[in-house]
Structures are given as C-alpha cells and as structure tokens.
SEDOKOL-470895 format. One line per 4 residues: their letters; for each residue x, y, z of N, C-alpha, C, O. Coordinates in steps of 0.2 Angstrom, whole numbers, always signed. Example, Ala and Ser with C-alpha at 12.3 -4.5 7.8 and 13.67 -1.06 7.14 Angstrom:
residues 2
as = +66:-28:+39:+62:-22:+39:+66:-16:+39:+71:-17:+42; +64:-11:+35:+68:-5:+36:+64:+0:+39:+67:+6:+40
***
This chain:
residues 175
marq = +469:-103:-199:+470:-109:-197:+465:-113:-193:+464:-119:-194; +461:-110:-189:+455:-113:-186:+450:-115:-191:+448:-121:-190; +449:-111:-196:+444:-114:-201:+446:-121:-204:+442:-126:-205; +453:-121:-206:+455:-127:-209:+455:-133:-204:+454:-139:-205
qlgr = +456:-131:-197:+455:-137:-192:+448:-139:-191:+447:-144:-190; +444:-134:-192:+436:-136:-191:+434:-140:-198:+431:-145:-197; +437:-138:-203:+436:-142:-209:+438:-149:-208:+434:-154:-210; +444:-150:-206:+446:-157:-205:+442:-161:-200:+441:-167:-201
igea = +440:-157:-195:+436:-161:-190:+430:-163:-193:+427:-169:-192; +427:-159:-197:+420:-161:-200:+421:-166:-206:+417:-170:-207; +427:-166:-209:+428:-171:-213:+430:-178:-210:+428:-183:-212; +433:-177:-204:+435:-184:-201:+429:-186:-198:+428:-193:-198
eqey = +424:-182:-195:+417:-185:-193:+414:-188:-198:+411:-193:-197; +414:-185:-204:+409:-188:-210:+413:-195:-212:+410:-200:-214; +419:-195:-212:+423:-202:-214:+421:-207:-208:+420:-213:-210; +421:-205:-202:+419:-210:-197:+412:-212:-197:+411:-218:-197
reai = +408:-207:-198:+401:-209:-200:+399:-214:-205:+395:-218:-205; +403:-213:-211:+402:-217:-217:+405:-224:-215:+401:-229:-218; +410:-224:-212:+413:-231:-211:+408:-235:-205:+407:-241:-206; +406:-231:-201:+400:-234:-196:+394:-237:-200:+392:-242:-199
avlr = +392:-233:-205:+386:-235:-209:+388:-241:-213:+383:-245:-214; +394:-242:-215:+396:-248:-219:+397:-254:-215:+395:-260:-217; +400:-253:-208:+403:-258:-205:+396:-261:-200:+395:-267:-199; +392:-257:-198:+386:-259:-193:+382:-265:-196:+381:-269:-192
plgs = +380:-264:-202:+376:-270:-205:+380:-276:-206:+377:-282:-206; +387:-277:-206:+390:-282:-207:+390:-288:-202:+391:-294:-203; +389:-285:-196:+389:-290:-191:+396:-292:-188:+401:-289:-188; +396:-298:-185:+401:-300:-181:+408:-300:-184:+413:-298:-181
pqsl = +410:-302:-190:+417:-302:-193:+420:-295:-192:+426:-295:-191; +416:-290:-193:+419:-283:-193:+417:-279:-186:+418:-273:-186; +415:-283:-182:+414:-280:-175:+419:-275:-172:+418:-270:-169; +425:-278:-172:+430:-274:-169:+432:-268:-173:+434:-263:-170
slsa = +431:-268:-180:+432:-262:-184:+426:-257:-183:+427:-251:-183; +421:-260:-181:+415:-255:-180:+416:-252:-173:+415:-246:-172; +419:-256:-168:+420:-253:-161:+425:-248:-161:+425:-243:-158; +431:-249:-166:+436:-244:-167:+432:-237:-170:+432:-232:-167
alan = +429:-238:-174:+426:-233:-178:+421:-229:-173:+421:-223:-172; +417:-232:-169:+413:-229:-164:+417:-225:-159:+416:-220:-157; +422:-229:-157:+427:-225:-152:+430:-219:-155:+430:-214:-151; +432:-219:-161:+435:-214:-164:+431:-208:-165:+433:-202:-164
lsvl = +424:-209:-167:+419:-204:-168:+417:-201:-161:+416:-195:-160; +417:-205:-156:+415:-203:-150:+420:-198:-146:+418:-193:-143; +427:-200:-147:+432:-195:-145:+432:-189:-148:+432:-184:-144; +431:-189:-155:+430:-183:-159:+424:-178:-156:+425:-172:-155
ltse = +419:-182:-155:+413:-178:-153:+414:-175:-146:+412:-169:-145; +417:-179:-142:+418:-177:-135:+423:-171:-135:+423:-167:-130; +428:-171:-139:+433:-166:-140:+430:-159:-142:+432:-154:-140; +424:-160:-146:+420:-155:-148:+414:-152:-144:+410:-148:-146
drvl = +414:-155:-138:+409:-153:-133:+402:-156:-135:+397:-153:-132; +402:-161:-139:+395:-164:-141:+395:-171:-137:+394:-176:-140; +396:-170:-131:+396:-177:-127:+389:-180:-128:+389:-186:-128; +384:-177:-128:+377:-181:-128:+377:-185:-134:+374:-190:-134
ealp = +379:-183:-140:+380:-186:-146:+385:-192:-145:+384:-197:-148; +390:-191:-142:+395:-197:-141:+392:-202:-136:+394:-208:-137; +388:-201:-131:+386:-206:-127:+384:-213:-129:+386:-219:-127; +379:-212:-134:+376:-218:-136:+382:-222:-141:+382:-229:-141
llee = +386:-219:-144:+391:-222:-147:+396:-226:-143:+399:-231:-144; +398:-222:-137:+402:-225:-132:+398:-232:-129:+402:-237:-128; +392:-231:-127:+388:-236:-125:+388:-242:-129:+388:-248:-127; +387:-241:-136:+387:-247:-142:+394:-250:-142:+395:-256:-142
nlai = +399:-245:-141:+407:-248:-142:+408:-253:-136:+410:-258:-137; +405:-251:-129:+407:-255:-124:+403:-262:-124:+405:-267:-122; +397:-262:-127:+393:-268:-129:+396:-272:-133:+395:-278:-133; +399:-270:-139:+403:-274:-144:+409:-277:-141:+410:-283:-141
esrv = +413:-273:-137:+419:-275:-134:+418:-281:-129:+421:-286:-130; +413:-280:-125:+411:-284:-120:+409:-291:-124:+411:-296:-121; +405:-291:-129:+403:-296:-132:+408:-300:-136:+409:-306:-136; +412:-296:-140:+417:-299:-144:+424:-301:-141:+427:-306:-143
rgpd = +426:-297:-136:+433:-298:-133:+432:-301:-126:+436:-304:-123; +426:-300:-123:+425:-302:-116:+425:-296:-111:+428:-291:-113; +421:-296:-106:+422:-290:-101:+428:-289:-98:+430:-283:-96; +432:-294:-97:+439:-292:-94:+443:-287:-98:+448:-285:-94
vtvp = +443:-286:-104:+447:-281:-108:+443:-275:-110:+445:-271:-115; +438:-273:-106:+435:-267:-108:+436:-261:-103:+432:-257:-103; +442:-261:-100:+443:-256:-95:+443:-249:-99:+440:-244:-97; +447:-248:-105:+447:-241:-109:+440:-239:-111:+438:-233:-111
shln = +435:-244:-112:+429:-242:-115:+425:-240:-108:+421:-235:-109; +426:-243:-103:+422:-240:-97:+425:-233:-95:+421:-229:-94; +431:-233:-95:+434:-226:-93:+431:-220:-98:+430:-215:-96; +431:-222:-105:+429:-217:-110:+422:-215:-108:+420:-209:-109
lama = +418:-220:-107:+411:-219:-105:+410:-215:-98:+406:-210:-98; +415:-217:-94:+414:-213:-87:+416:-206:-88:+413:-201:-85; +421:-204:-93:+423:-197:-94:+418:-193:-96:+416:-188:-94; +415:-197:-102:+409:-193:-106:+403:-192:-101:+400:-186:-101
ltra = +401:-197:-97:+396:-196:-92:+397:-191:-87:+393:-187:-85; +404:-190:-85:+405:-184:-80:+404:-178:-84:+401:-173:-81; +407:-178:-90:+406:-171:-94:+399:-169:-95:+397:-163:-95; +394:-175:-96:+387:-173:-96:+383:-172:-90:+377:-171:-90
gryr = +387:-172:-84:+384:-171:-78:+380:-177:-75:+376:-176:-70; +382:-183:-78:+378:-189:-76:+383:-193:-71:+386:-198:-73; +384:-189:-65:+389:-192:-61:+388:-199:-58:+393:-203:-57; +382:-200:-56:+381:-207:-53:+383:-212:-58:+387:-217:-56
eaev = +381:-212:-65:+382:-217:-70:+390:-216:-71:+393:-221:-71; +393:-211:-71:+400:-211:-72:+404:-215:-66:+409:-218:-67; +401:-213:-60:+404:-217:-54:+403:-225:-56:+409:-228:-55; +398:-228:-58:+397:-234:-59:+402:-237:-64:+406:-242:-63
qart = +403:-234:-70:+408:-236:-75:+415:-235:-72:+419:-239:-74; +417:-230:-68:+423:-230:-66:+424:-235:-61:+430:-238:-61; +420:-237:-56:+420:-242:-52:+421:-249:-56:+425:-253:-54; +417:-250:-61:+418:-256:-64:+425:-257:-67:+427:-262:-67
aldl = +428:-251:-70:+435:-252:-73:+439:-254:-67:+443:-258:-68; +439:-250:-62:+443:-252:-56:+443:-258:-54:+448:-262:-53; +437:-262:-54:+435:-269:-52:+439:-273:-57:+443:-278:-55; +438:-271:-63:+442:-275:-69:+449:-275:-68:+453:-280:-68
vehh = +452:-269:-67:+459:-268:-66:+461:-272:-60:+465:-276:-61; +458:-272:-55:+460:-275:-49:+459:-283:-49:+463:-287:-46; +454:-285:-53:+453:-293:-53:+455:-296:-59:+455:-303:-59; +455:-293:-64:+456:-297:-71:+462:-294:-75:+464:-297:-80
egnd = +466:-289:-73:+471:-286:-77:+478:-287:-74:+483:-285:-76; +478:-290:-68:+484:-291:-64:+486:-284:-61:+492:-283:-59; +480:-280:-59:+482:-274:-55:+486:-269:-58:+491:-267:-55; +486:-268:-65:+490:-263:-69:+490:-257:-65:+484:-255:-65
qidr = +495:-254:-63:+495:-248:-59:+493:-242:-63:+491:-237:-60; +494:-242:-70:+493:-236:-74:+486:-236:-75:+482:-231:-75; +483:-242:-77:+475:-242:-78:+472:-241:-72:+467:-239:-72; +475:-243:-66:+472:-241:-59:+472:-234:-58:+467:-231:-54
rfal = +477:-230:-60:+478:-224:-59:+472:-220:-63:+468:-215:-60; +471:-222:-69:+466:-219:-73:+459:-220:-71:+454:-216:-71; +458:-226:-68:+451:-228:-65:+449:-223:-59:+444:-221:-58; +455:-222:-55:+455:-218:-49:+453:-211:-51:+449:-208:-49
qhla = +457:-209:-56:+456:-202:-59:+449:-201:-60:+446:-196:-58; +446:-205:-65:+439:-205:-67:+434:-206:-61:+429:-202:-61; +435:-210:-56:+431:-210:-51:+431:-204:-46:+425:-202:-44; +437:-201:-45:+437:-195:-41:+433:-190:-45:+430:-186:-41
eall = +433:-189:-52:+430:-184:-55:+423:-185:-55:+419:-180:-55; +420:-191:-55:+413:-192:-53:+411:-190:-46:+406:-187:-46; +415:-193:-42:+413:-191:-35:+413:-183:-34:+409:-181:-30; +418:-180:-36:+418:-173:-36:+412:-170:-38:+409:-165:-36
gegr = +409:-172:-44:+403:-170:-47:+397:-171:-42:+392:-168:-41; +397:-177:-39:+392:-179:-34:+392:-175:-28:+388:-176:-24; +398:-171:-26:+399:-168:-20:+401:-172:-15:+401:-170:-9; +403:-178:-17:+407:-183:-11:+414:-181:-11:+419:-185:-14
laea = +416:-176:-8:+423:-173:-8:+428:-177:-4:+434:-178:-7; +426:-180:+1:+431:-184:+5:+433:-190:+1:+439:-192:+0; +429:-194:-2:+430:-199:-6:+433:-198:-12:+438:-201:-14; +432:-192:-15:+436:-191:-21:+443:-189:-20:+447:-191:-23
eadq = +444:-185:-14:+450:-184:-12:+455:-190:-11:+460:-190:-13; +452:-195:-7:+455:-201:-6:+457:-204:-12:+463:-206:-13; +453:-205:-17:+454:-208:-23:+460:-204:-27:+464:-207:-30; +459:-198:-27:+464:-194:-31:+471:-194:-28:+476:-194:-31
regl = +471:-194:-21:+477:-195:-18:+480:-201:-19:+486:-202:-20; +476:-207:-19:+479:-214:-21:+482:-214:-28:+487:-216:-30; +478:-211:-33:+480:-210:-40:+486:-206:-40:+490:-208:-44; +487:-201:-37:+493:-197:-37:+499:-200:-34:+504:-200:-37
aide = +498:-205:-30:+503:-209:-27:+506:-213:-32:+512:-215:-33; +501:-216:-36:+504:-221:-41:+507:-217:-46:+513:-220:-49; +505:-211:-49:+508:-207:-53:+515:-206:-51:+520:-207:-55; +516:-204:-45:+523:-202:-42:+528:-208:-42:+534:-208:-44
relg = +525:-214:-41:+529:-220:-40:+530:-222:-47:+536:-224:-49; +525:-222:-52:+526:-226:-57:+529:-222:-63:+532:-224:-68; +527:-215:-63:+529:-210:-68:+534:-205:-66:+538:-203:-70; +534:-204:-60:+539:-199:-57:+535:-192:-56:+529:-191:-59
pahp = +538:-188:-52:+535:-182:-50:+534:-177:-55:+530:-172:-55; +539:-178:-60:+539:-172:-65:+535:-174:-72:+535:-170:-77; +532:-180:-72:+528:-182:-78:+521:-178:-79:+519:-175:-74; +519:-177:-85:+513:-173:-87:+507:-176:-84:+502:-172:-82
ltav = +507:-182:-83:+500:-185:-80:+500:-184:-72:+495:-184:-69; +506:-184:-69:+507:-182:-62:+504:-175:-61:+501:-174:-56; +506:-171:-66:+504:-164:-65:+497:-163:-66:+493:-160:-62; +494:-167:-70:+486:-167:-71:+483:-169:-64:+478:-166:-62
srlt = +486:-175:-61:+483:-177:-55:+483:-172:-49:+479:-171:-45; +489:-168:-50:+489:-163:-45:+484:-158:-46:+480:-156:-41; +483:-156:-52:+478:-151:-54:+471:-153:-52:+466:-149:-50; +469:-160:-53:+462:-163:-51:+462:-163:-43:+457:-160:-40
lgri = +467:-165:-40:+468:-164:-32:+466:-157:-30:+463:-156:-25; +469:-153:-33:+468:-145:-32:+461:-143:-33:+458:-140:-29; +458:-145:-38:+451:-144:-39:+446:-147:-33:+441:-144:-31; +448:-153:-31:+444:-156:-26:+445:-152:-20:+440:-151:-16
llar = +451:-151:-18:+453:-146:-12:+450:-140:-12:+448:-137:-6; +449:-136:-18:+445:-130:-18:+438:-131:-16:+435:-127:-13; +435:-137:-19:+428:-138:-17:+427:-139:-11:+422:-137:-8; +432:-143:-7:+431:-144:+0:+432:-137:+4:+430:-137:+10
gda = +436:-132:+1:+437:-127:+5:+444:-127:+9:+445:-123:+13; +448:-133:+6:+454:-134:+10:+460:-131:+7:+466:-131:+10; +460:-128:+1:+465:-125:-3:+466:-118:-2:+471:-115:-5
***
C-alpha cells in the first residue's frame, strides 16, 4: 500500500512539474493556472517534508497572485508561505508572512473570523519558534476563542488549536 501511495505521489509531482513547464512561458493569460499548479506542487512537497523545495514555489505563487488578483486576496498564499517557513525554521520570515495575512484579514477581508483564526495560528507557531512564548500564547488563545465561538468546542480545528496551545504552555513550563 505505501509503495502505491509513494508511486502516486511521484506521479502527481511529475504531472504538476509538467504543467508548470507548459504554463510558465505562457505568461499572463495562464497566470492563475500556473499559480494553482505551483500551489499544488508546493503542498505536495511540504507534505513530503521537502519544504526547502516548496519555498521558491510558494514565493512565486504569492507574487503571481499579488500581481494578477491584487494583494487584498492573498491571505491563503501568505499563510501557506508562513507555514512552510516555520517548518524550515525560518521563524522571523514566517512571522512577517503571518502578520501580513492578519493585516489583510483585518483591513481588507471584512475581518473574516476563520481567516483571522488561521493567521493567528500561523503567527503563534512562528512566535513559538522564535521563543516569544508569551506573545505566542496570547495569539493562540485568541485563535482558540475564535474556534470555540465560530466552530464550537468539539470541532477538529478547535482541537488542533488546543494542541498548539498545549505545546506553547509546555515550552513556557506552564503545563
């Protein structure tokens, strides 16, 4: 079973790379298709712990989305980049991306609470990596409060928020 899954991952990666090779030279009319292909490949690479390979793709994806759609709708791209940067141990850069996403949510998206929750989660993860534990805890608690209010206490994302808060508390020595 694992070999089949690995084979499919390899095949999927090949298909994404071939699509990117075709779309990249086409320019503007196909930019959003290229952006989607870059995002898909970066998610695959990140899931395979190949974050360093995913980072340039995520950066290119963000640049395309900012240029084509405008910066106001790039929250998911900033958050994907923040997650990958955190996994790569580049916490300060991840913090910048998460703060940018949070700013966009607060000022351009009508303060969508679920997007705000994701931005706070990524920010807390980056701050945890930086050792800024009090800030990480405050942001994570705010995100958890959103989860409980918007999703309910028994929602899987609320449980993930609790797990992240637990990691922060352990790092602080408070758990």
